[in-house]
Backbone as a printed PyTorch tensor [residue, N CA C, xyz], in Angstrom:
tensor([[[ 16.7010,  -1.1370,  -1.2970],
         [ 16.8630,  -2.1880,  -1.4650],
         [ 17.2450,  -3.5930,  -0.2360]],

        [[ 16.5090,  -4.5530,  -0.8800],
         [ 16.9760,  -5.5660,   0.2580],
         [ 17.2800,  -7.2220,   0.2510]],

        [[ 18.0810,  -7.7910,   0.9250],
         [ 19.3760,  -9.0230,   0.0870],
         [ 17.9870, -10.5330,   0.6960]],

        [[ 17.7600, -10.8840,  -0.2140],
         [ 16.5780, -12.5610,   0.3460],
         [ 17.8090, -13.2500,   0.5710]],

        [[ 17.7300, -14.3170,   1.5640],
         [ 17.7970, -15.5810,   1.7370],
         [ 17.9360, -16.2770,   0.5260]],

        [[ 18.6760, -17.5840,   0.7410],
         [ 18.6130, -18.4630,   0.1290],
         [ 17.1060, -19.4190,  -0.3620]],

        [[ 16.5980, -18.8930,   0.6420],
         [ 14.7100, -19.6970,   0.4840],
         [ 14.1270, -18.2360,  -0.3350]],

        [[ 14.2950, -17.0270,  -0.4440],
         [ 14.3120, -15.7890,  -0.8710],
         [ 13.2040, -15.1500,   0.0090]],

        [[ 13.9030, -14.8840,   1.4480],
         [ 12.7660, -14.3580,   1.7700],
         [ 14.4580, -13.2690,   2.5380]],

        [[ 13.1160, -12.3660,   3.3900],
         [ 14.0810, -10.8530,   3.9050],
         [ 13.8480, -10.7890,   5.2450]],

        [[ 14.4060,  -9.8010,   6.1050],
         [ 14.1120,  -9.8580,   7.6110],
         [ 13.5490,  -8.5570,   7.7720]],

        [[ 12.4690,  -7.0170,   7.9450],
         [ 12.2030,  -6.4530,   8.5790],
         [ 12.4250,  -5.8070,  10.0290]],

        [[ 13.1580,  -4.8130,   9.8210],
         [ 14.0800,  -4.6300,  10.6730],
         [ 12.7640,  -4.2070,  12.1420]],

        [[ 13.2900,  -4.6080,  13.5920],
         [ 11.9430,  -4.2630,  14.8100],
         [ 11.6170,  -2.3790,  14.4090]],

        [[ 12.6090,  -1.6490,  13.8890],
         [ 12.0390,  -0.2470,  14.4440],
         [ 10.9470,   0.0560,  13.1810]],

        [[ 11.6730,  -0.9890,  11.8870],
         [ 10.5790,  -0.3520,  10.8680],
         [  9.0210,  -0.6900,  10.5020]],

        [[  9.2010,  -2.1710,  11.6470],
         [  8.0980,  -3.3500,  12.2910],
         [  7.4480,  -2.5170,  12.7540]],

        [[  7.5820,  -1.2970,  13.9390],
         [  6.5870,  -0.8630,  15.1110],
         [  6.3460,   0.3280,  14.6620]],

        [[  7.4420,   0.5470,  13.4590],
         [  7.2190,   2.2120,  12.4930],
         [  5.5010,   1.8830,  11.7300]],

        [[  5.9650,   0.6570,  11.4960],
         [  4.3140,   0.2900,  10.0730],
         [  3.2000,  -0.5260,  11.2800]],

        [[  3.3810,  -0.5830,  12.0630],
         [  3.3220,  -1.2320,  12.9440],
         [  2.3250,  -2.3750,  12.5510]],

        [[  3.1180,  -3.0660,  12.6300],
         [  3.1930,  -4.7170,  10.7610],
         [  3.5380,  -5.5680,  12.9380]],

        [[  2.0180,  -6.3860,  12.7200],
         [  1.7400,  -7.7650,  13.7430],
         [  1.6450,  -8.5080,  12.7500]],

        [[  0.6510,  -9.9460,  12.7220],
         [  0.3910, -10.6130,  12.2080],
         [ -0.0510, -10.9800,  10.9220]],

        [[ -0.7520,  -9.9230,  10.9310],
         [ -2.2650,  -9.2530,   9.3340],
         [ -1.3280,  -7.8650,   8.0730]],

        [[ -0.7760,  -8.5720,   7.5600],
         [  0.0780,  -7.4600,   7.1780],
         [ -0.6780,  -7.8860,   5.3950]],

        [[ -1.0440,  -6.4240,   4.9960],
         [ -1.1680,  -6.5170,   3.2670],
         [  0.4500,  -6.4240,   2.0680]],

        [[  0.2620,  -6.9320,   1.5540],
         [  1.7620,  -7.3300,   0.7200],
         [  1.6200,  -6.2260,  -0.9180]],

        [[  1.6150,  -4.9760,  -0.9930],
         [  1.3850,  -4.8670,  -2.7170],
         [  2.6770,  -4.4990,  -3.2240]],

        [[  2.2110,  -4.8430,  -4.2200],
         [  3.3570,  -4.4270,  -5.6300],
         [  2.8200,  -3.2030,  -5.7900]],

        [[  3.8230,  -2.8840,  -6.0000],
         [  3.6380,  -0.8510,  -6.6850],
         [  5.3830,  -0.7400,  -7.6260]],

        [[  4.7830,  -2.1240,  -9.5830],
         [  5.9980,  -1.4710, -10.2100],
         [  7.9180,  -2.7670,  -9.7170]],

        [[  8.6420,  -1.6090,  -9.3990],
         [  9.8730,  -2.8120,  -9.1000],
         [  9.8730,  -2.4990,  -7.7270]],

        [[  8.6710,  -2.6850,  -6.4520],
         [  9.1170,  -1.8670,  -5.7580],
         [  8.0280,  -2.9150,  -4.4570]],

        [[  7.6040,  -2.8190,  -3.5000],
         [  6.7990,  -4.0700,  -3.0130],
         [  6.6130,  -2.4750,  -0.9470]],

        [[  5.5780,  -2.7980,  -0.7650],
         [  4.8330,  -2.0680,   0.2970],
         [  4.6360,  -3.0380,   1.2710]],

        [[  4.9560,  -2.6610,   2.5550],
         [  4.2700,  -4.1500,   3.3500],
         [  3.3500,  -3.3530,   4.2820]],

        [[  1.5730,  -3.6650,   4.5520],
         [  1.1890,  -2.4340,   5.3940],
         [  0.5890,  -2.8210,   6.1300]],

        [[  0.1300,  -2.4100,   7.6640],
         [ -0.1320,  -3.1820,   8.9550],
         [ -2.0030,  -3.1420,   7.9300]],

        [[ -3.0040,  -3.7030,   8.0310],
         [ -3.8040,  -4.2910,   7.5570],
         [ -5.0060,  -3.6630,   7.7070]],

        [[ -5.1020,  -2.9870,   8.6980],
         [ -6.5580,  -1.8820,   8.7580],
         [ -5.5190,  -0.4870,   8.9030]],

        [[ -4.9050,  -0.1000,   8.5100],
         [ -4.4600,   1.3840,   7.7320],
         [ -4.1740,   1.2880,   6.0950]],

        [[ -3.9540,  -0.0740,   5.7000],
         [ -4.6310,  -0.3140,   5.1370],
         [ -5.9610,  -0.1180,   4.0750]],

        [[ -6.2430,  -0.9630,   4.8590],
         [ -8.1170,  -0.5250,   4.5120],
         [ -8.4200,   0.6070,   4.3420]],

        [[ -8.0680,   1.4970,   5.3560],
         [ -8.5400,   3.0960,   5.6510],
         [ -8.0210,   4.0010,   4.8120]],

        [[ -6.3450,   3.5020,   4.2140],
         [ -6.0900,   4.0520,   3.1530],
         [ -6.6990,   3.8950,   1.8150]],

        [[ -7.1640,   2.6100,   1.6320],
         [ -7.7840,   2.0640,   0.2030],
         [ -9.1160,   2.7600,   0.3580]],

        [[-10.1010,   2.9390,   1.4490],
         [-11.1540,   3.5880,   1.2000],
         [-10.8520,   5.2210,   0.2540]],

        [[ -9.9590,   5.6020,   1.5590],
         [ -9.2330,   7.0540,   1.0810],
         [ -9.5130,   7.5180,  -0.2060]],

        [[ -8.5530,   6.2300,  -1.5060],
         [ -8.0590,   6.5050,  -2.5340],
         [ -9.2670,   5.7640,  -3.1920]],

        [[ -9.7510,   5.2720,  -2.6100],
         [-11.1160,   4.4610,  -3.5850],
         [-12.1750,   6.0470,  -3.2740]],

        [[-12.4050,   6.9670,  -2.7400],
         [-13.3930,   8.2100,  -2.6900],
         [-13.0180,   9.2560,  -3.5220]],

        [[-11.3740,   9.0300,  -3.3780],
         [-10.5740,  10.5420,  -4.4470],
         [-10.7380,  10.1140,  -5.9190]],

        [[-10.7780,   9.0420,  -5.3900],
         [-10.4740,   8.0980,  -7.0880],
         [-11.7400,   8.2000,  -7.8210]],

        [[-12.9220,   7.9910,  -7.0780],
         [-14.5260,   8.4290,  -7.7200],
         [-14.7600,   9.5610,  -8.1790]],

        [[-14.0560,  10.9250,  -7.3920],
         [-14.5040,  12.2720,  -7.6600],
         [-13.4910,  12.6630,  -8.8900]],

        [[-12.3270,  12.1300,  -9.2040],
         [-11.4320,  12.5160,  -9.7260],
         [-12.1730,  12.3390, -11.4300]],

        [[-12.4030,  11.1850, -11.8630],
         [-13.6820,  10.0140, -12.0820],
         [-14.1470,  11.5250, -12.9000]],

        [[-15.1390,  11.9070, -11.7030],
         [-16.2680,  12.5950, -11.8390],
         [-16.1820,  14.0470, -12.7260]],

        [[-14.9800,  14.2820, -11.9870],
         [-14.5080,  15.6860, -12.6860],
         [-14.1710,  15.5290, -14.1550]],

        [[-12.6920,  14.5020, -14.4880],
         [-12.6170,  14.5760, -15.5490],
         [-14.0370,  14.2260, -16.2940]],

        [[-14.9940,  13.8360, -16.6840],
         [-15.9090,  13.0040, -17.3130],
         [-17.0430,  15.1840, -17.5620]],

        [[-16.6980,  15.2310, -16.6460],
         [-17.3280,  15.9510, -16.4330],
         [-16.8430,  17.3710, -17.5580]],

        [[-15.4470,  17.8880, -17.2220],
         [-14.4140,  18.3430, -17.9300],
         [-14.5760,  17.7900, -19.8750]],

        [[-14.3910,  16.6810, -19.9410],
         [-14.5400,  16.1830, -21.1780],
         [-15.8250,  16.2980, -21.9480]],

        [[-17.4450,  16.4900, -21.0550],
         [-18.5490,  16.6630, -22.1250],
         [-18.3820,  18.2490, -21.6410]],

        [[-17.5360,  19.0010, -20.9980],
         [-18.3630,  20.4090, -20.7720],
         [-17.0270,  21.1940, -21.3350]]])
């Protein structure tokens, strides 16, 4: 959890910025009651992986449903 300042901002501690390799271009992802900040390139890689797996899961479910 973070505490927002009077303008609704929060500071990401330097060790976390370094760990996540956050620079000037970040992706802000909302997940229910939380958010994640991603390095733009890392997010693109993760999104491609998830998209590939999602397609495979959908195909698998369709096969199970029809068979």
